[in-house]
N, C-alpha and C positions, 0 to 999 in steps of 0.2 A: 505492498499499499505505500510506503513512506518512495521507493522505489518512480511508481506513477507520478505520484503529489510530483516527487523533483524534474520528474519527464517531463508534466505540465508547466514547469514553471520555468524552466527552460525556455520550450515550445514560444510561453508568454513573451517571456525576456525576449528574443531573439525575432519576434513579432515585431512588437512595439519598436525596437533599432529598428527592422527595416522600414516600418512606417513614420520611423523620427529621420532618417535618412532621404524618403524619398523625396525631391522639390518638382512644385507645382513652374508650370509657364502656360500663356496663355500666348498664343500662335496664332499671329494676321494674316491671311493672304491675300490678296491683292486684287481679286476679281470673283464673280462666283462659282459653285462646285464646277470644276472641271479635270481633265485630264492636266493640266497643266499643274496641278498640285498631287499627283499620282502618287511620288514618291515620299509624300509626308501621310498621303491618307490609309496609306499600304503596311505603312512601318507603326501606326497606330492598332491599325490593324491586327499587327500578326502582333502585338504587343512588347514590340521591341524596346519603346522609351519606357515603358512602365518594369519591363524588366529591367534598363536600364537604370532604375530607380529614378525616371522620371514622369511624374504627373505632367500629360500634355492635355490642354486643354485646346482644340480646335476654333475659334471664335468663328462663326455668322460672318458671311462676307460677299460680295458684291458692291451696286456703286455704294447702295446709304451707311458701306462701312469701307473708307475710304483708310490703306494701309496707311500713309505716312501722318493723318490726324490720330488715326487710334494708339500709333506707337508714341507721336510727340505730348499725347495728352496722359500716356503708361495707362492708358486701357487694355494694350497688351505688352508683353516683356519681349519678344520677339516678333519681324514683320517681311515679309516677300517685298524687296521696294526694285525697282529700275532705279540705277544709277542716277540718272538724272533727277529722279524726286530725292535721292537722297541726299544732294548736292544743292537742292533745295532749302530742305529740313536746316543743312547747315548754315544757310543762308540766314534764316528767318531762328537762328540761336539755339536751334536745338541738336542737343552732342549727338549725333548716331553716328557706328560703327558699325562696316563693312564687318563679318566675320568668315565669309564665303559667298566665291564669287558661283555661281550654275549655270547659265547662261551668258558665256565668255563676249560672243560673236550678237551680233541686233538682226531680232525677227523682222522686222518690220521694212514693209514693203508697199509700194505705190502700183496699183493694179488699174488698169482699164483693159476695155473688151478691145478686143484684135482690132475693128470694122473700127473702131476711134482713127486709127491710126498713129498712136501717142508712142511712139518707141524711144525717145531717148529724150532728160528732161529738157530742154529747148520746147519740144514738141507741149510741154505745158502752160508755156506762155500764151496768157489769158483766158486758160481754158477754165473751166471751176473743177476746183479740187476739194473735197472732204478731206477732214482731220481732222481727230479727237482732240480737243482744247487742251486737257492734261497732256497731253503728247505731243504737242504741237513744235515741239522743238528741232527734233530733227529732219520734218522733211521744210523748215523753215530755213533752217541752216541747207540742205538741197539747194532752193529758191534761189538762195542768194547765192551758193557758190558758181550759179552757172548766170547767174542772171535774169533770171525770169520772175513773171508777175502775176502770177495765177490768182482767178476770185476764188478766197479761200472758204469754204462753208466748213461748222460743226456737221462731224458724225455722228452718228447714232450707234447704235449696239448690232445691226443689221448689215449686209450689202445693196439694202433693196435699194438706193440711191443708185447705186453704181447699175444692178441691174435694170431699171426703167427709164436710164440713160437721161435721171435726172441731175446729174454730174460725170463729171468727162474719164475722172479717176478718182480713187478710195486712197484711204492708208488700210493695211491690211496686214495681221501676223498670217508666218507664213502656217502657224501651228491651227489659227485657229478662223479667220474670216476667208482665207485663201480654198480652205477646207470645204466651208460652206459654199463658196462660189461652186468647186466642184461638183459635192449633192447635188444643188440647186439644179444641176442639169448642164450647165456647162463644161466644154470639153477644154483640155490644156491649150487647144492650135485656137479659139475663140478668147483666149484670154493671153493679154502681155503684162508680166511683170515687172516691176522697177527695182530690185533690190538697192534697200541706202544703203547699206552696206560697201557692195562695186563702187560706189560715189562719195566714197572718204568719210560718210557724215554718220554710219552707224556704229553704236554706239550699248556698249553690254547690257545686259540689262537685269535679271531677274538675281537679287543675288540675296543673304540674309545679314538684316540690320538688328544691330540693339541699340540700347543707349550705351553710353560709359559709363554712366553708373550702373547701370546689371550687370557689366561687365567685368568690372572693376569688385561688385559685390556678391555676386553669384556666377566666377568663372567657369567652375566645372560642370554648374545646368546648362551653360550657352554649350560650350564643348561637348558635354555629352550628347544634345536637341541636334549640334551640325552632326556628330557623327554617325546619330541612326537614322537621322534624314540620309545621309551621301548613302548608307546603308540601303535604306529604304527607295533609293531611285535607281538604286543599282538593279534589287531584284525586281524594281517596274520594268525595266528594260526584259531582262531575262524572265519574266511570268508574266506575257502585257495581259493575258487573260485574266490573271489575279488582281493584275492591276485596275483594270476595266472595269469588274466585279467590286472593286473598292471604290470608285469613284463613281461609277452606279449607285453603288447604295446611298453616297452625298447628294447625288444630283437627285435624285428622288424625292429624299429629305426633304429637302430644296425646296420643291417643285418646279425644279428647271427646263423650260423644253429643249429640252436634245433627245440624243438617243446610243446607243451601244454603239452603232456601226460611228459615228461623229467622233465618240471620244475615241474610240480606240485607232481612225483615222489621225485624231488628235495628235495622241500619243508616238504614233511612227513620225510625225514628224515632227516631234519634240528630241529625236534618238538623235539626231545628227546635232543639233543644239549642247546636249548635252556630253557625246560619245565620240570619242576618238579612239576610233581601233578597238571599239568595241571595250575602252573604258574612260572613267568619267573625266573630265578637262576641267570642273573645277580642284579645289575652293581656292584658288587663288588668282587675286583679282589682279591684273598685268597694270604694272605704272605705269605704259604708255595709254593704256587703255584709259584709264582716271586722267590723264595730262591731256588727254585727246577731246573729252567729256568736259572737263574745266575750262579748254581755250573754247569750245564753241559754247559754251555755255556762257559766257566771259562777252565774247565778241557779238553775241544775240542781246544782249543786258538782261540775262536772266540772271547775272552774279555780280555783284558789284562789289562783294566784300574780296580780300585774298582769301581764297579758300587755305583749308587746314593740310599741312603736307599729307601725302603717303604713306608713311606712316606711321603716321597719327588716324589715317581716315581707315587702312585694313589691317587690323590684326590676323592672323589667321591660325587660329585655335586648335588646330586641327596639329599642329605644330609640335 
């Protein structure tokens, strides 16, 4: 009897210690549930964050939950941001730090219907072009580089304006809106794609960011989140069916108007952005990519202050 009680006491102590060691992090993705976040969903579903002592809460995400504002208000501990968004936060006095860079290159393209005859940037002059107000910097940089003056309008969440001819060209990502156009029935030879990366204005996109105070006070929790998330992305590309299952669970919970075929194609379009020779390209933010973003933003008047040094902005916690 005494042995049983002693064993129970040991088990209770171990459980209490494990509970005390568990840390909670709130994670804010920067758009609605979709395959763009498959690695995080899958790692959580597999229980890997919890196994590593991290209780991860994936916050509701979409237009009504902007990741930059959520992180700045400290309603999230970690957020997924574009490099330009993070630099804008720094400009506003929010001390964000890049702790892992997931997408090294730009997925942004300008897309037009082949019948419009828009083949090179100069063809955009005087044309109506839609772009997202929150991601207008790279198209603006393209226009300035080539000295063209299109009639720019705000772009919604779909490609309807392009398909109906309301605009001559629209902004798209390779993994979402471009996939949407193909799923709508357009063949590749009916679409002209102008990658911004090919014209010197492509910037690094999805990165993992925290506040300096969070990294200083909870370095192990941040490191664990990054390492488990990278493992989730590796597994997602190696097991796409499981990844899409995890995505669709989130999609259905959020009531998003999409389907499995769209999400599977999105995941495949993300593959070359994440992988090189079947290995993850991250999590290092390249110094030249940082300097290019700073230069473009300053030239376009998006940054007024001198940004922090690269070594302060990017801190690779996996080293």
